[in-house]
Rosetta silent file (secondary structure, phi, psi, omega in degrees, C-alpha in Angstrom):
SEQUENCE: MATNPTTIIQDEKNPRGIPKALFINDVEEYLGGPDAEVEKVLNAFQDALAKYRYMDGNLTQRRRSLEDKIPDIRKTLNMVEFLRDRRSAPAGDEGELEEEDVEGSASKPLQTTFELAETLYAEAELEETDTVYLWLGANVMLSYKIPTAVDLLKSKLEAAQTSLNNTIEDLEFLREQLTIMEVNTARVYNWDVKRRRERKVKEQAAKPLDSID
SCORE:     score description
SCORE:     0.000 S_00000001
   1 L     0.000  132.547 -175.933  172.264   71.268   88.477 S_00000001
   2 L   -68.477  148.771  175.667  175.117   72.185   90.792 S_00000001
   3 L   -65.770  145.733  175.086  174.842   71.719   94.524 S_00000001
   4 L   -59.077  122.526 -176.366  174.224   74.855   96.559 S_00000001
   5 H   -58.203  -23.894 -178.530  177.773   75.982   97.541 S_00000001
   6 H   -67.690  -14.404  179.199  176.631   76.746  101.085 S_00000001
   7 H   -71.766   -4.125  175.561  176.369   72.994  101.703 S_00000001
   8 H   -67.776  -24.694  176.612  180.150   72.976  102.055 S_00000001
   9 E  -100.681  121.594 -175.746  179.519   74.166  105.634 S_00000001
  10 E   -85.497  164.050  174.775  177.675   71.556  107.667 S_00000001
  11 E   -71.381  -24.389  179.430  175.136   72.051  110.428 S_00000001
  12 E   -65.773  135.522 -178.333  177.462   70.081  112.706 S_00000001
  13 E  -134.253  161.842  175.643  179.543   72.358  114.945 S_00000001
  14 L   -82.415  174.717 -175.240  182.179   72.029  117.626 S_00000001
  15 L   -57.432  -23.543  178.558  181.310   72.885  121.278 S_00000001
  16 L   -98.345   11.208  172.099  182.053   76.603  120.697 S_00000001
  17 L    87.670   12.856  177.187  179.867   76.788  117.588 S_00000001
  18 L   -80.675  123.116 -176.238  182.501   76.639  114.839 S_00000001
  19 E   -70.819  149.114  180.000  180.909   74.888  111.834 S_00000001
  20 E   -90.812  139.992  178.465  182.442   71.775  110.348 S_00000001
  21 E   -83.895  147.375  178.710  183.443   71.693  106.692 S_00000001
  22 L   -87.966  128.281  174.608  182.128   68.973  104.395 S_00000001
  23 L   -85.984  128.294 -176.907  184.722   66.751  102.755 S_00000001
  24 L   -87.345  111.435  178.270  183.808   66.118   99.121 S_00000001
  25 L   -79.464  -45.033 -178.308  184.150   62.441   98.293 S_00000001
  26 L  -121.199  107.385 -175.093  182.775   62.618   94.741 S_00000001
  27 H   -63.006  -47.721 -176.533  183.422   65.960   93.053 S_00000001
  28 H   -63.204  -40.911  178.696  181.136   65.413   90.063 S_00000001
  29 H   -65.940  -40.744  178.742  178.255   64.260   92.239 S_00000001
  30 H   -62.907  -42.075 -177.813  178.718   67.209   94.573 S_00000001
  31 H   -73.927  -23.371  177.412  178.751   69.682   91.693 S_00000001
  32 L   104.259   12.642  176.710  175.651   68.121   90.124 S_00000001
  33 L   132.267  171.767 -175.860  177.018   66.607   86.941 S_00000001
  34 L   -68.109  -16.469 -178.127  179.666   66.946   84.212 S_00000001
  35 L  -103.329   17.705 -175.025  178.267   70.277   82.979 S_00000001
  36 L   -67.854  151.571  173.206  178.289   71.989   86.366 S_00000001
  37 L   -79.499  127.613 -175.650  179.440   75.564   86.880 S_00000001
  38 L   -99.119  -32.142 -172.742  182.717   75.512   88.813 S_00000001
  39 H   -59.708  -45.198 -179.223  183.543   79.188   89.227 S_00000001
  40 H   -64.271  -38.381 -179.992  180.745   79.958   91.705 S_00000001
  41 H   -65.610  -44.823  179.060  181.605   76.890   93.772 S_00000001
  42 H   -63.716  -36.695  176.305  185.290   77.823   93.925 S_00000001
  43 H   -64.450  -39.607  177.466  184.341   81.369   94.958 S_00000001
  44 H   -64.721  -38.033  176.999  182.181   79.938   97.745 S_00000001
  45 H   -61.927  -42.449  179.737  185.124   77.800   98.852 S_00000001
  46 H   -64.948  -36.773  176.551  187.343   80.866   98.987 S_00000001
  47 H   -63.606  -43.485  179.265  184.751   82.695  101.099 S_00000001
  48 H   -64.195  -41.540  177.883  184.620   79.759  103.519 S_00000001
  49 H   -61.775  -41.216 -179.550  188.418   79.634  103.689 S_00000001
  50 H   -62.912  -39.659  179.117  188.558   83.365  104.404 S_00000001
  51 H   -66.736  -43.508  178.701  186.103   82.966  107.302 S_00000001
  52 H   -63.242  -41.118 -179.963  188.042   80.065  108.781 S_00000001
  53 H   -66.679  -36.358  177.735  191.320   81.993  108.471 S_00000001
  54 H   -63.309  -45.799  177.693  189.745   85.037  110.133 S_00000001
  55 H   -63.141  -38.945  179.135  188.619   82.897  113.069 S_00000001
  56 H   -62.055  -42.656  179.453  192.055   81.276  113.196 S_00000001
  57 H   -64.042  -43.484  179.312  193.742   84.668  113.407 S_00000001
  58 H   -64.068  -42.833 -178.733  191.448   85.870  116.207 S_00000001
  59 H   -69.622  -32.998  176.998  191.897   82.678  118.212 S_00000001
  60 H   -63.930  -42.159  176.261  195.672   82.778  117.757 S_00000001
  61 H   -64.233  -40.457  178.776  195.718   86.286  119.257 S_00000001
  62 H   -63.035  -41.417  179.299  193.466   85.115  122.080 S_00000001
  63 H   -60.954  -45.309  179.660  195.795   82.206  122.799 S_00000001
  64 H   -61.981  -41.340  179.799  198.811   84.510  123.034 S_00000001
  65 H   -62.546  -43.574  179.922  196.931   86.879  125.334 S_00000001
  66 H   -67.709  -37.782  179.828  195.907   84.043  127.661 S_00000001
  67 H   -66.807  -26.241  173.984  199.408   82.576  127.667 S_00000001
  68 H   -81.438  -34.229 -173.709  200.685   85.984  128.838 S_00000001
  69 H   -76.037  -40.392 -173.616  197.850   86.497  131.322 S_00000001
  70 H   -60.700  -45.968  177.795  197.888   83.146  133.131 S_00000001
  71 H   -60.731  -34.125  178.417  201.442   83.443  134.576 S_00000001
  72 H   -66.506  -42.966  178.585  200.586   86.928  135.906 S_00000001
  73 H   -63.403  -43.869 -178.546  197.446   85.638  137.629 S_00000001
  74 H   -63.366  -40.451  179.650  199.345   82.682  139.082 S_00000001
  75 H   -65.243  -41.511  178.029  202.129   84.948  140.360 S_00000001
  76 H   -64.887  -42.135  178.576  199.607   87.293  141.982 S_00000001
  77 H   -61.403  -42.646  178.728  197.777   84.366  143.552 S_00000001
  78 H   -59.930  -40.413 -178.808  201.041   83.012  144.981 S_00000001
  79 H   -67.581  -43.876 -179.254  201.791   86.387  146.547 S_00000001
  80 H   -67.205  -37.696  176.528  198.331   86.771  148.095 S_00000001
  81 H   -64.648  -36.741  176.544  198.460   83.217  149.429 S_00000001
  82 H   -62.055  -43.718  178.217  201.840   84.034  150.952 S_00000001
  83 H   -63.664  -40.209  177.395  200.326   87.049  152.714 S_00000001
  84 H   -62.640  -48.155 -178.321  197.439   84.894  153.948 S_00000001
  85 H   -66.252  -34.834 -179.689  199.746   82.165  155.236 S_00000001
  86 H   -65.581  -38.950  179.942  202.060   84.725  156.824 S_00000001
  87 H   -69.202  -32.899 -176.856  199.180   86.282  158.788 S_00000001
  88 H   -89.197   -8.955 -178.328  197.988   82.899  160.020 S_00000001
  89 L   -74.804  146.930  175.720  201.479   81.583  160.894 S_00000001
  90 L   -61.163  153.366 -179.573  202.566   81.524  164.579 S_00000001
  91 L   -56.759  132.849  178.207  204.892   84.340  165.634 S_00000001
  92 L    88.366   -6.922  179.805  208.443   83.629  164.582 S_00000001
  93 L   -87.371  118.326 -175.693  207.402   81.009  161.997 S_00000001
  94 L   -71.640  131.173  172.790  208.983   81.954  158.685 S_00000001
  95 L   -78.959  163.183 -178.639  206.684   82.031  155.691 S_00000001
  96 L  -126.457  138.546  174.933  207.781   80.548  152.393 S_00000001
  97 L  -155.426  143.641 -177.438  207.390   81.869  148.868 S_00000001
  98 L   -82.131   35.925  178.195  209.287   81.175  145.675 S_00000001
  99 L  -117.120  119.617 -176.387  209.975   84.877  145.252 S_00000001
 100 L   -73.549  -15.762 -175.052  213.502   86.000  145.965 S_00000001
 101 L   -96.106   14.173  178.153  212.456   89.642  146.374 S_00000001
 102 E  -119.377  127.520  179.106  210.246   89.036  149.433 S_00000001
 103 E  -131.600  155.745  175.851  211.697   88.865  152.928 S_00000001
 104 L   123.474  169.908  177.622  210.238   88.824  156.408 S_00000001
 105 L  -138.924 -175.895 -178.373  208.039   86.756  158.678 S_00000001
 106 L   -64.175  -20.982 -178.053  204.881   87.216  160.704 S_00000001
 107 L  -100.522   -0.431 -178.527  206.952   88.908  163.450 S_00000001
 108 L  -126.675  154.340  174.666  208.955   91.214  161.196 S_00000001
 109 L   -59.776  146.377 -179.403  208.002   93.925  158.689 S_00000001
 110 E   -88.555  117.180  178.956  207.614   92.586  155.169 S_00000001
 111 E  -105.684  135.789 -177.660  210.277   93.958  152.844 S_00000001
 112 E  -151.042  175.174  173.041  209.929   93.584  149.115 S_00000001
 113 E  -121.644  147.772  177.742  210.734   95.185  145.780 S_00000001
 114 E  -136.500  155.929 -173.707  208.197   96.304  143.218 S_00000001
 115 E   -86.248  124.418  173.869  208.433   97.391  139.606 S_00000001
 116 E   -89.941  -41.095  178.413  208.074  101.079  138.840 S_00000001
 117 E  -157.283  174.781 -179.416  208.892  100.744  135.170 S_00000001
 118 L   -58.079  125.257 -179.263  210.696   98.319  132.920 S_00000001
 119 L    68.288    8.769  179.738  214.097   97.515  134.520 S_00000001
 120 E  -122.008  118.171 -176.932  213.336  100.009  137.335 S_00000001
 121 E  -125.404  156.934  177.554  212.496   98.660  140.805 S_00000001
 122 E  -132.538  152.227  177.443  212.067  100.168  144.256 S_00000001
 123 E   -90.548  150.139 -179.765  212.263   98.719  147.744 S_00000001
 124 E  -148.828  153.244  174.381  209.299   98.894  150.096 S_00000001
 125 E  -117.052  118.509 -173.336  208.307   97.845  153.583 S_00000001
 126 E   -90.274  134.321  176.188  204.723   96.635  153.757 S_00000001
 127 L   -75.101  153.191  176.705  202.515   97.334  156.725 S_00000001
 128 L   -65.206  128.370 -176.981  200.570   94.498  158.301 S_00000001
 129 L  -154.007  156.659  175.225  197.147   94.396  156.633 S_00000001
 130 L  -108.096   15.325 -175.448  194.263   92.070  155.888 S_00000001
 131 E  -128.368  141.259  174.059  193.495   93.848  152.583 S_00000001
 132 E  -127.198  159.628  179.127  195.052   93.716  149.130 S_00000001
 133 E  -116.132  128.403 -177.019  194.390   95.755  146.000 S_00000001
 134 E  -119.880  136.894  172.672  193.951   94.011  142.662 S_00000001
 135 E   -77.037  129.300  179.067  193.947   95.427  139.151 S_00000001
 136 E  -106.832    4.127 -179.441  190.820   94.278  137.331 S_00000001
 137 E    98.459  162.335  179.297  191.700   95.845  134.001 S_00000001
 138 L    53.961   39.557  177.982  190.711   99.080  132.249 S_00000001
 139 L    59.945   32.659  178.991  192.527  101.079  134.965 S_00000001
 140 E  -111.751  125.441  176.039  190.232   99.690  137.656 S_00000001
 141 E  -126.262  134.050  179.275  191.643   98.652  141.027 S_00000001
 142 E  -127.548  152.888  177.971  189.561   97.319  143.917 S_00000001
 143 E   -94.367  143.188  179.406  190.391   96.352  147.482 S_00000001
 144 E  -137.951  146.783  166.922  189.642   92.861  148.763 S_00000001
 145 E   -65.962  147.210 -172.746  190.063   91.046  152.019 S_00000001
 146 H   -55.007  -46.943  179.028  192.837   88.501  151.590 S_00000001
 147 H   -60.523  -39.482  178.286  190.611   85.372  151.698 S_00000001
 148 H   -65.286  -39.689  179.048  188.229   86.921  149.149 S_00000001
 149 H   -63.783  -39.730  178.092  191.173   87.878  146.936 S_00000001
 150 H   -61.766  -46.487 -179.951  192.482   84.296  147.039 S_00000001
 151 H   -62.652  -42.002 -179.612  189.084   82.928  145.992 S_00000001
 152 H   -63.204  -46.669 -178.057  188.764   85.535  143.238 S_00000001
 153 H   -66.329  -37.374  177.241  192.217   84.860  141.829 S_00000001
 154 H   -63.545  -41.583  179.590  191.693   81.099  141.929 S_00000001
 155 H   -67.345  -38.875  178.079  188.452   81.454  139.984 S_00000001
 156 H   -66.903  -39.092  178.754  190.092   83.778  137.456 S_00000001
 157 H   -65.687  -42.587  179.157  193.015   81.383  137.033 S_00000001
 158 H   -64.404  -43.215  179.828  190.689   78.433  136.527 S_00000001
 159 H   -64.597  -41.500  179.790  188.560   80.375  134.029 S_00000001
 160 H   -65.910  -40.110  179.531  191.629   81.560  132.102 S_00000001
 161 H   -67.099  -40.397  176.740  193.084   78.045  131.966 S_00000001
 162 H   -62.824  -43.391  178.967  189.762   76.619  130.758 S_00000001
 163 H   -62.290  -40.438  178.261  189.543   79.347  128.129 S_00000001
 164 H   -63.859  -44.547  179.450  193.099   78.588  126.983 S_00000001
 165 H   -61.309  -42.297  178.532  192.345   74.862  126.711 S_00000001
 166 H   -65.369  -39.275 -179.726  189.188   75.599  124.699 S_00000001
 167 H   -64.754  -43.068  178.033  191.076   78.024  122.457 S_00000001
 168 H   -62.983  -41.723  177.880  193.789   75.458  121.705 S_00000001
 169 H   -62.742  -41.903  178.856  191.098   72.868  120.952 S_00000001
 170 H   -65.509  -39.203  178.494  189.307   75.316  118.643 S_00000001
 171 H   -63.137  -41.786  177.519  192.536   76.145  116.815 S_00000001
 172 H   -63.305  -41.810  178.297  193.192   72.458  116.177 S_00000001
 173 H   -63.592  -45.160 -179.314  189.611   72.047  114.932 S_00000001
 174 H   -61.215  -41.959 -177.808  189.888   75.127  112.700 S_00000001
 175 H   -68.346  -28.928  173.654  193.132   73.962  111.122 S_00000001
 176 H   -67.605  -41.260  178.864  191.507   70.641  110.319 S_00000001
 177 H   -67.716  -37.581  176.343  188.655   72.486  108.567 S_00000001
 178 H   -61.392  -42.015  178.636  191.154   74.655  106.682 S_00000001
 179 H   -63.058  -43.487  178.930  192.921   71.537  105.452 S_00000001
 180 H   -60.237  -45.236 -178.932  189.612   70.016  104.343 S_00000001
 181 H   -66.467  -37.635  178.289  188.660   73.176  102.452 S_00000001
 182 H   -66.570  -39.325  176.866  192.061   73.440  100.777 S_00000001
 183 H   -65.986  -43.868  178.077  191.824   69.804   99.676 S_00000001
 184 H   -58.529  -44.693 -179.656  188.267   70.367   98.394 S_00000001
 185 H   -60.856  -45.590 -179.785  189.391   73.417   96.441 S_00000001
 186 H   -64.151  -39.687 -177.636  192.288   71.536   94.856 S_00000001
 187 H   -68.796  -41.679  178.189  190.096   68.543   93.934 S_00000001
 188 H   -66.419  -42.404  179.108  187.381   70.695   92.319 S_00000001
 189 H   -62.162  -47.028  179.756  189.974   72.740   90.440 S_00000001
 190 H   -64.537  -36.369  176.793  191.768   69.610   89.188 S_00000001
 191 H   -62.575  -41.333  179.598  188.458   68.049   88.192 S_00000001
 192 H   -66.659  -40.207  177.582  187.646   71.148   86.139 S_00000001
 193 H   -61.617  -44.783  179.209  191.081   71.103   84.486 S_00000001
 194 H   -63.005  -41.725  179.375  190.628   67.440   83.577 S_00000001
 195 H   -62.801  -44.149  179.025  187.131   68.113   82.220 S_00000001
 196 H   -62.168  -41.059  179.526  188.375   70.962   80.032 S_00000001
 197 H   -63.923  -43.738  179.654  191.209   68.805   78.723 S_00000001
 198 H   -64.384  -39.812  177.652  188.862   65.951   77.852 S_00000001
 199 H   -63.064  -40.386 -179.551  186.481   68.330   76.107 S_00000001
 200 H   -65.025  -40.068  178.546  189.318   69.755   74.041 S_00000001
 201 H   -63.957  -41.814  179.830  190.434   66.264   73.002 S_00000001
 202 H   -65.540  -40.916  179.365  186.871   65.373   71.953 S_00000001
 203 H   -63.295  -40.987  179.640  186.499   68.604   70.015 S_00000001
 204 H   -68.636  -35.845  179.911  189.735   67.986   68.145 S_00000001
 205 H   -70.171  -27.797 -178.050  188.749   64.380   67.422 S_00000001
 206 H   -81.285  -14.338  179.537  185.401   65.540   66.038 S_00000001
 207 L   -72.579  139.694  177.959  186.966   67.909   63.492 S_00000001
 208 L   -68.962  145.627  178.412  187.214   66.529   59.915 S_00000001
 209 L   -68.768  143.540  177.683  190.713   65.789   58.673 S_00000001
 210 L   -66.040  139.495  178.503  192.119   68.312   56.195 S_00000001
 211 L   -66.566  141.189  179.351  192.042   67.072   52.600 S_00000001
 212 L   -92.290  123.110 -179.734  195.363   66.044   51.203 S_00000001
 213 L   -68.284    0.000    0.000  196.173   67.785   47.906 S_00000001
């Protein structure tokens, strides 16, 4: 009797709950004997492969999104930290930031450029303030005191980086499971081809020879 095809997915999972695929060492033993049904097992393998590929596609999109998001968070954090340091610097002490479009010190108005649209920028002079406005997504913007904004951005950057690291780890794990499933599929298919060939040879050997006139 053939093994239940669902046993190809093990109870063991990675830290984010992605199940581990079972590598088939002995195809005939896994299937339950030389007379096992192969078609249902191969269909179950294809279903498992489809699920793994679906997860792989979603995680790949997530990775790209995080890789785009993290530099934006880091750039915003650098700017807010610059504003914090500028406010706390003694009068006449020039602040430093790796942004070429920001000029000024604690004793001078802050002049900068900001993006209106792609390839379109405008100049602005920023008033002295202890408040910044941050986009939180879904067209939501909130005001924060500068120290609170720094803490918020640091936590968001840390969370995004952790999420990216986990996503990369999950993608590596998923691709290992895909490889295992593809190897399992090929081994079961080849075993079935070999079995059919052997059966055909036996059937031909069992036929009586034609009488010679």
